[in-house]
C-alpha positions as CSV (number, residue, x, y, z in Angstrom):
1,M,0.0,0.0,0.0
2,N,1.4,3.3,-0.9
3,Q,2.2,6.1,1.5
4,R,-0.5,8.5,0.2
5,I,-3.3,6.0,1.0
6,L,-1.9,5.5,4.5
7,R,-1.7,9.2,5.1
8,V,-5.3,9.8,3.8
9,R,-6.7,7.0,5.9
10,E,-5.1,8.4,9.0
11,L,-6.2,11.9,8.2
12,I,-9.8,10.8,7.7
13,K,-9.8,8.8,10.9
14,R,-8.5,11.7,12.9
15,E,-10.9,14.3,11.4
16,L,-14.0,12.1,11.6
17,S,-13.2,11.2,15.2
18,E,-13.1,14.9,16.1
19,I,-16.4,15.6,14.2
20,I,-18.3,12.7,15.8
21,T,-17.0,13.5,19.3
22,R,-17.9,17.2,19.0
23,D,-21.2,17.1,17.1
24,Y,-23.0,13.8,18.0
25,D,-24.4,12.2,21.1
26,F,-25.3,8.5,21.3
27,D,-27.3,8.1,24.5
28,G,-24.8,6.8,26.9
29,C,-22.5,5.2,24.3
30,L,-19.2,6.2,23.0
31,A,-18.4,5.8,19.3
32,T,-14.8,5.4,18.3
33,I,-13.3,5.1,14.8
34,N,-11.1,2.0,15.0
35,S,-9.9,2.0,11.4
36,V,-10.4,3.4,8.0
37,D,-10.0,1.4,4.7
38,M,-9.8,3.1,1.4
39,T,-10.1,2.0,-2.2
40,P,-7.0,2.7,-4.3
41,D,-8.7,5.6,-6.2
42,L,-9.6,7.2,-2.8
43,K,-13.3,7.5,-3.8
44,Q,-14.6,5.1,-1.2
45,A,-13.8,5.0,2.5
46,F,-15.0,2.2,4.8
47,I,-15.2,3.4,8.4
48,F,-15.0,0.8,11.1
49,V,-16.8,2.0,14.2
50,G,-16.4,0.6,17.7
51,V,-19.1,1.2,20.2
52,I,-18.3,1.4,23.9
53,G,-21.5,0.8,25.9
54,P,-24.4,-1.7,25.9
55,K,-24.1,-4.2,23.0
56,E,-27.8,-3.7,22.0
57,K,-27.2,0.0,21.3
58,A,-24.3,-0.6,18.8
59,P,-26.6,-1.1,15.7
60,R,-28.4,2.1,16.5
61,V,-25.1,4.1,16.8
62,V,-23.9,2.8,13.4
63,Q,-27.3,3.4,11.9
64,K,-27.3,7.0,13.2
65,L,-23.9,7.5,11.5
66,R,-25.2,6.0,8.3
67,D,-28.2,8.4,8.4
68,H,-26.0,11.4,8.9
69,R,-23.4,10.3,6.3
70,G,-24.0,13.3,4.0
71,Q,-23.5,15.8,6.8
72,L,-20.4,14.0,8.0
73,Q,-19.0,14.0,4.4
74,T,-19.7,17.7,4.1
75,K,-18.0,18.6,7.4
76,M,-15.1,16.4,6.5
77,C,-14.8,18.0,3.1
78,K,-14.4,21.4,4.7
79,R,-11.6,20.2,6.9
80,V,-9.7,17.8,4.5
81,T,-8.7,18.9,1.0
82,L,-8.9,16.1,-1.5
83,R,-9.7,16.1,-5.2
84,H,-12.7,13.8,-4.5
85,T,-14.4,13.5,-1.2
86,P,-14.7,9.8,-0.5
87,H,-18.1,8.2,-0.1
88,L,-18.3,7.1,3.6
89,T,-19.5,3.6,4.5
90,F,-19.9,2.9,8.2
91,K,-19.5,-0.6,9.6
92,H,-19.6,-1.9,13.1
93,D,-16.3,-3.2,14.4
94,D,-16.4,-5.4,17.5
95,S,-12.7,-6.3,17.6
96,V,-12.2,-4.5,20.9
97,E,-15.0,-6.4,22.5
98,R,-13.7,-9.7,21.2
99,G,-10.2,-8.7,22.5
100,V,-11.7,-8.1,26.0
101,E,-13.5,-11.4,25.9
102,M,-10.3,-13.2,25.0
103,I,-8.4,-11.5,27.8
104,E,-11.1,-12.5,30.3
105,L,-10.9,-16.1,29.0
106,I,-7.1,-16.2,29.4
107,D,-7.4,-14.7,32.9
108,S,-9.9,-17.3,34.0
109,I,-7.5,-20.1,33.0
C-alpha cells in the first residue's frame, strides 16, 4: 500500500473522530473510529466504528452515523482537502469487544 493512501486513511480517521465526538451524542454510548480502509482511487472509505457501551445499542449508533453520512462527508470535506471527497460507508467493528473477551478467558484459565 502506498504512503498516500496510508496518510489519507489516518487523516480521515482523525478528522471524523473529532467531528463525531464534538457534534454527535449517542445516549450513553461512545463511538470510536477503530480504522479506515480506502479504495486505491480514494473514492470510497470504509469506516469501522467501535461502540463502547451496551451491545444492544451498537446497531443504533452505526445506523445514526449512516443516516448522517451526508452531513459527515460535508463537514469532513471542509476540513480535508482532497480532489474527490470519499463516499463514507460505516460498519460496526467489534474487535475491541472480542479482545476483551479473549483476555477474560485467558485470565480465567
